[in-house]
Structure formats: structure tokens, C-alpha cells
C-alpha positions, 0 to 999 in steps of 0.5 A: 500500500505504501508503494501505491501512496508513493505513486500518488505523491509522484502524481502530485509532483507531475502536476507541477510540470506543464501538462496537456488537458486532462479529464475523467473517464466515462463510467462503465455501462453508460449509454455512450458506449453503444454509440462508440461501439457503432462508430468504431465499426463504421469508421473502421480505421479510426486512430482513437476508436481502434483502441477500445480494449481497455475500459473505461474511456477517457472523456476528453479524447472521446468527445474530441473524436465525436466533435471531429466526426460531427464536423466531417458529417456536416461537411459531407466528408464522412466515407459512410452515412450516419443515421438520424439516430446516430446524429442525435446520439452524437449530439447528446454525447457532446451535451453530456460531455459539455466541458470538452465541447465549448463550441456547442455549449451555447446550443445546449443552453436551456432556461435554468431552474431557479436561475442556477440549476440545469443550465444545460440538460446534462448537469443539475449544477455546472461551473464553467470557467477557464480554470475550473470545470464542475458537473454535479448530478443526482443518481437515482434507480428505483425498480420494483417487480416480482419473481415466481421463485418464492421471493415475492416482490423484488426491488432496487432503491439506489440514491446518490450523487456523481460529480466530475471536473478538472482543475486548470486543465491539468487534473481531472477528478470524479466521484460517485456515491450511492446508498443502495437497498435491494431484494434480488431473485433467488438465484442471486441470493443463492450466490450471496449466501454461497460467497458472502458477497453481493454481485458488484458490491463490497461490504453489505448488511442484510435488509429486512426480509431477503434484502441487502443494504450497501454503500457504493463509493467510487472515484479517482483523479487523473492527469496527462503527465506528458504528451503520450502518457496518462495517469489515473489513480482510482477506486473503481472497476476496469474491463479488458476486452471487446466482448460482452464477457471478458476472460481477462478482467471484467467489471462483475466484482466489487471496486478496487484500488488501482493505478493506471498508466496509459501510453499512446504513441504511434500504433501502440497503446500500452496499459500498466495497472497496479491494483490492490484487491481483497483476497478470499475471506470467510464470513465476518458477521454483520459489523465488518470490522475485521481487516480483510486479507489483501492481494496485489494484482499487476497487469500489462496490456499492449495493443498494436494497430497492425493494419487500418482494420486489425488490432492485436493485443498481448495481456499478462496478469500476476496476482500476488499474496499481500502478506509480503507487500507489493514488491517494487520489481513489479512496478517496472512497466516494461518487464515480463512478470513471470521473470520477476516471479522467478527472480523473487521466488514468488508464488503468485498466480500468473496469466497471459493472453492474446486478443484481437479486434478486426473491423472487416467491413463498415458493418461487421466486427470480429473479436476474441481472446485467448487466455493461457493460465498454464501451458505445458506443450506435451499436454497441449499436444495430447489435449484429449487426455484432459490434463488439469494443467491445460488451463486455458480459455477462448472467446470468439465473437462478432458484432453486426451493426445496422443488421440486415439493412435495419438502421440502428439494429445491432446484433452481437454473438459470442462464444466462451470456452473456459477449461477446468481449473482456469484462474486457480492456483495451488494456493487459493489465496491468489486465485483470480478473485476479488471480494469473494467474486470472480474477477473475470467470467462471473460463472468461474470456469469449466464451462462453455457459453453462447450469447446472442444480443440484439440492441435496437434504437428505432427512435432516438429516445427508445432503447430496446435490448434482447439477450439470449444466453446459454451455458453448460458447466460442470459442477463439483460433486459431493465436494470433489473439485472438478475445476468450476469453483475459482475459489478452491485450490487446484491441489484439491482435484481428485486426479490429474487427467480426464478433465473436460469442459462439463466434467463433474455434475453437468448443469444446463442454463438458459437465460432470456431477457428483454428490456425497454427504456424510454429517455424522457429527459437527458439521462432520465429513463423509464424502464421495463425489464423481463427475464426468464432463466432455467437452471437444470442440474443433472438428476435434480428438479428443474429450476425455472425463474421468471422475474420482471421490474418496472422502474425509473432511472436518473444518471445510472445504468441498469443493474443486471444479473447476467449469470 
């Protein structure tokens, strides 16, 4: 921890130097990401949008790119055609990020409420001076519905505040605070009971009958240390990948503390991430005052724009037991982590991986990931033997925008394969988990999964989404470890061979979800959501769950349980 604090001190020193304009980052799940996905495919070879693997995105850079594309569109110089809805979405992206679109500020102005509030539709309160920008907004998510699984009524009640800004164009900052109460469907409560963790949340308390109460706080600061270097120090989430799932690092788990150094030069984007996570821990009771064990996670991700339409990436991750503190050797930004482990005699968990994104046309994108948890050549050459050391995962996916000639209908298909024991170590303390939740795929390992998603925006204010997901997973049998549980040591396996995806007790699960959201005012939505989920374990009674919610959101993304 003291080394991370040292890094913060270093950031303070850098602030004294000349810096380029710096902003905060666009929250994961924001509606802007769907527009940026579309623009990435449409432009096909954009020098900024080509690097989309590591999220969240820098607000300033995204806004400047939207301004550029908007100017080309108005001049009739784009090599593709934007739909009317695309133009609406671009304008509202600029409205939401008004501090980086000064030429548009006057056009966003509306008659304020009580002279000071909502001078622009995207900010309850805003300050816009030459040396200080500030935006403050309320957060609200009220959802109510029912489920047929014995839960009765289900609900989400989240209230909070989000603010962001920058000081003198050098230091960007943001904070997000919410107080939350919720009662979730039974399968989500089963997850909480099993792992003592609410998906996506940290410390929680029980709330009334089958409910949970938790406070969520996120925030960070960022600066541009030099022309090609951005630094962010934050307590938040990250996502590495171009798919619906990530086999590397997803936003499923709770927030964690991290230092992110981004280098963008020529055709390279290089990310260094140094994070402190919470290792697996037993239930501590309701007061939560016991100190939880800590780990340190170090990540490198290098992206190369090989051609105008093809981006390739290399990824590596090491999870180290926090008992010995963060070793300074890991702070070297250009070294292969496995060599550091060997030099130190460390026993952490290492993963490497490769990813690609190919915009093969202006309407189709292919993407994928290959995760290598362990690689033994002789066992890979004899893959059919099912050696437990073959701990790998593969993702393949495709996006098809304006599908079948229908404007703003976007389709996505994805397949994920994760072999048994992936993400696990002989010492379970360094498995790839955080706050008793998986850091990568929410289902763990020993699975294959197929996902289909349709997103349709028939009118600018109406958002329709349909998801169909199926997975097959092999569960542990009578306590015997078949490699699906990412919280167990792989040393508890019953044998060395005969492990294939689905080994153990097979479970087949299907989830179908439909949602409709109407934006009645900027970032203010009325929602309708329905979900049907089957979960069939071999030789056990079938489990079928249907639940629905209706609700109202302001400046918050939908809370979903897609597992």
C-alpha cells in the first residue's frame, strides 16, 4: 500500500510540470458506449476508436473524436452515412460531455431552474470557467417487480450523487456515491449466501426480509503527465476486452484500488495497472470490522494497430499474496512478470493472453481472446487426455451493426470456452478473485457459453435490448473439485487427467431477457425489464425463474444479473 501512496505523491509532483488537458473517464455501462461501439465499426480505421480494449474511456479524447466526426458529417466528408439516430446520439454525447465541447455549449443552453440549476440538460449544477470545470448530478434507480421463485416482490432503491471536473486543465477528478437497498431473485441470493458477497458490491448488511443494504463509493483523479502518457489513480472497476464477457478482467466484482498508466504513441497503446484487491475471506458477521486479507494484482496490456482494420493485443496478469507487500520489481512497466516471479521466488498466480479486434467491413466486427493460465506443450499436444494443467480459455465473437439493412439494429454473438481449473492456483489465496467474486467470467470456469444480443434504437429516445444466453458447466460433486469453483485450490482435484469442459455434475442454463427504456429527459429513463432463466442440474428438479421490474432511472445504468 505504501508503494501505491508513493505513486500518488509522484502524481502530485507531475502536476507541477506543464501538462496537456486532462479529464475523467466515462463510467462503465453508460449509454455512450453503444454509440462508440457503432462508430468504431463504421469508421473502421479510426486512430482513437481502434483502441477500445481497455475500459473505461477517457472523456476528453472521446468527445474530441465525436466533435471531429460531427464536423466531417456536416461537411459531407464522412466515407459512410450516419443515421438520424446516430446524429442525435452524437449530439447528446457532446451535451453530456459539455466541458470538452465549448463550441456547442451555447446550443445546449436551456432556461435554468431557479436561475442556477440545469443550465444545460446534462448537469443539475455546472461551473464553467477557464480554470475550473464542475458537473454535479443526482443518481437515482428505483425498480420494483416480482419473481415466481418464492421471493415475492423484488426491488432496487439506489440514491446518490456523481460529480466530475478538472482543475486548470491539468487534473481531472470524479466521484460517485450511492446508498443502495435491494431484494434480488433467488438465484442471486443463492450466490450471496454461497460467497458472502453481493454481485458488484463490497461490504453489505442484510435488509429486512431477503434484502441487502450497501454503500457504493467510487472515484479517482487523473492527469496527462506528458504528451503520450496518462495517469489515473482510482477506486473503481476496469474491463479488458471487446466482448460482452471478458476472460481477462471484467467489471462483475466489487471496486478496487488501482493505478493506471496509459501510453499512446504511434500504433501502440500500452496499459500498466497496479491494483490492490481483497483476497478470499470467510464470513465476518454483520459489523465488518475485521481487516480483510489483501492481494496485489499487476497487469500489462499492449495493443498494436497492425493494419487500418486489425488490432492485436498481448495481456499478462500476476496476482500476488499481500502478506509480503507489493514488491517494487513489479512496478517496472516494461518487464515480463513471470521473470520477476522467478527472480523473487514468488508464488503468485500468473496469466497471459492474446486478443484481437478486426473491423472487416463498415458493418461487421470480429473479436476474441485467448487466455493461457498454464501451458505445458506435451499436454497441449495430447489435449484429449484432459490434463488439469491445460488451463486455458477462448472467446470468439462478432458484432453486426445496422443488421440486415435495419438502421440502428445491432446484433452481437459470442462464444466462451473456459477449461477446468482456469484462474486457480495451488494456493487459493491468489486465485483470480476479488471480494469473494470472480474477477473475470462471473460463472468461474469449466464451462462453455453462447450469447446472442440484439440492441435496437428505432427512435432516438427508445432503447430496446434482447439477450439470449446459454451455458453448460460442470459442477463439483459431493465436494470433489472438478475445476468450476475459482475459489478452491487446484491441489484439491481428485486426479490429474480426464478433465473436460462439463466434467463433474453437468448443469444446463438458459437465460432470456428483454428490456425497454424510454429517455424522457437527458439521462432520465423509464424502464421495463423481463427475464426468464432455467437452471437444470443433472438428476435434480428443474429450476425455472421468471422475474420482471418496472422502474425509473436518473444518471445510472441498469443493474443486471447476467449469470
